[in-house]
N, C-alpha and C positions, 0 to 999 in steps of 0.2 A: 820730487818723486824718487824713490829708491830704484836704481836700475836693476832689472831682473826680477823684481818682486811686484811692483806696481805696474799697471798697464798705462792707459792714457790718463786716468784720473782715479780718485778714490772710489767713485761709484763703480767703475769698471773692475777695480780690484776686489771690491766686496761682491759684486755679482759673479765674477769668475770664481772666487773662493766658495761662494754658496753653491754654485753649479758643481764644482769639484767635490764638495762634501756630499751633495746629493748622489752624484754618480758613484762616489766611493762607498757610501752606505748601500747603494743598490748592488754594487759588486760584492759586498760582504754578505748581504742578506739573501741575494738571489744569484749565486754564481753560475748556475746553469743557464739562466736567461742573459746574464750580464756579458758573457763571452761574445755571442753574436752581436749584441747591441754595441759593445765597445768596438768591435771590428767595423761595424757600419759607421760609428762615430768617427773613428780614425779615417775611414775612407772619405767621409764627408769633409772633414777638416783638410785632408790632402787635396781633394778636388777643389774646394773653395780657395785654398792657398794657391793651387796651380792656376786657377782662373785669374786671381789677383796678379800673379807673376806675368802671365801672358798679357794682360791688359797693361801692366806697368811697362813691360818690354815694348809693347806696341806704341805707347804714348810717351816714351822718354824724350827729353829735350835734345836739341842738336849737340849741346855740350856734353851730354851724357850718352851719346849715341853708341859708344863702345859697350854699354850695358844692354843694348837692345837684344842682340841674339842670345847672349848667355841667359838673360831673364826668360826669354821666350822658350829656349830649349829646356831649361830646368822646369818651366811651367808645363810644357808638353810632356816631359818625362813623369812629372808628378801626376798629371792628369791620367796618363796610362797606368801608373801605379794605383791610383784610386779606383780606376775601372777594374783592374786585375783583382784588387781586394774584394770588390763587390761581386765580380763574376766567379772568382775562385776563393771564397772565404776560408774554407778549411785548409787549402793548400798554402794560403798566404799567412795564416795565423802565426806560424812559427817565425816567419820573417818579420812580421809586425812586432812580435814580442822582442826580438833582438834589436830592432831599430829603436823601440821605446827604451830598452835598457841602455843602449849606447847614447841616445839622446839624454837620458837622465844623468848619466855620468858626465857628459860634456857640460850640461847645464849646471850640474853640481859643482864642478870645478870652476866654471865661470862665476857662479855665485860666491864661492869661497874666495876667489881672487878679488871680486868686487868688494867683499866684506873687509878685506885687508886694506884696499885702497880707498874705500869710501869713507869720508870724514864726518859721518853723522852718528848720532847716538843709536839710531835704529839699525846700524849695520850688523848687529848681532842676529837679527832676523835673517839677513842674507846668509850668514854663516850656518845657521840652523837649517835653512832651506837647502843650502849646498851640501851639507853633511847628509841630510835625509835622502836627497836625490842620488848622491853618489853611492850610499849604502844600498838603496833600492836597485840601482843599475847593476852593481856588483853582485848582489844576491841573485838577480835574474840570470846573469851570465855564468856565475861560478858555483851556485849552490844547487846540485842535482835534484834534491827533493822537490824543488819548485817546478820541476817538469810536469807535475800534476796540474791540470788545468784549473781545478777548483782551488787548490792552494795558491797558485799563481794569481788568480783573480782576487783572492782574499788579501794577499800581500799588496796587490795593486790598489785594492779598495782602501786599505790602511794608509798607503802612500798618498792617495788622493785626499783622504780626510785630513791628514796632517798638513799637506800643502794648502788645502782649501782654508783651513783654520788660520794658517799663517797669512794667507792673502786677505782674509777678512780683518785680521788684526792690523795689518799694514794699511788697509783702506780706512779703517776707523782712526788710526793714528794720523794718517794724512789729512783726513777730514777735520780732526780736532786741531791740527796745527795750522789749518787754513791755507795750505800750499796749493 
């Protein structure tokens, strides 16, 4: 499995990619509806992640007990963030956009570094994903015309479609190689 591109297995990679393509096209075709939907989607992902972190912190083994409080504190903070996004969606939209931009840049650099160090023929997909993610994040942060909500959602939609297609390709490659 290619780190950073595939998930648990080829099926997960394909399903994640298809979901990203669907959400991307939704953002492109219906930007006025997509904004609130994507905010709720982000809130849902943050809340589910926070619950997972809280449970992980609560159930760490004795040898990993040093992780208990950091995991639980981060989980509680993420739970609060998810609730704030749901309660105050318009006020938190700008913050969510910048967090997504920074996340895309970090993930982009991570994928580019992995593409250099990963010794498989499919590492080119990691490089492409890294470049696309980095460009997307930098555009959001430093290109002022993207402050328009509709244009921002359309760029985000294009980004999701590209990444979704890459994930589907990776999943199909993983399936055909039998890994």
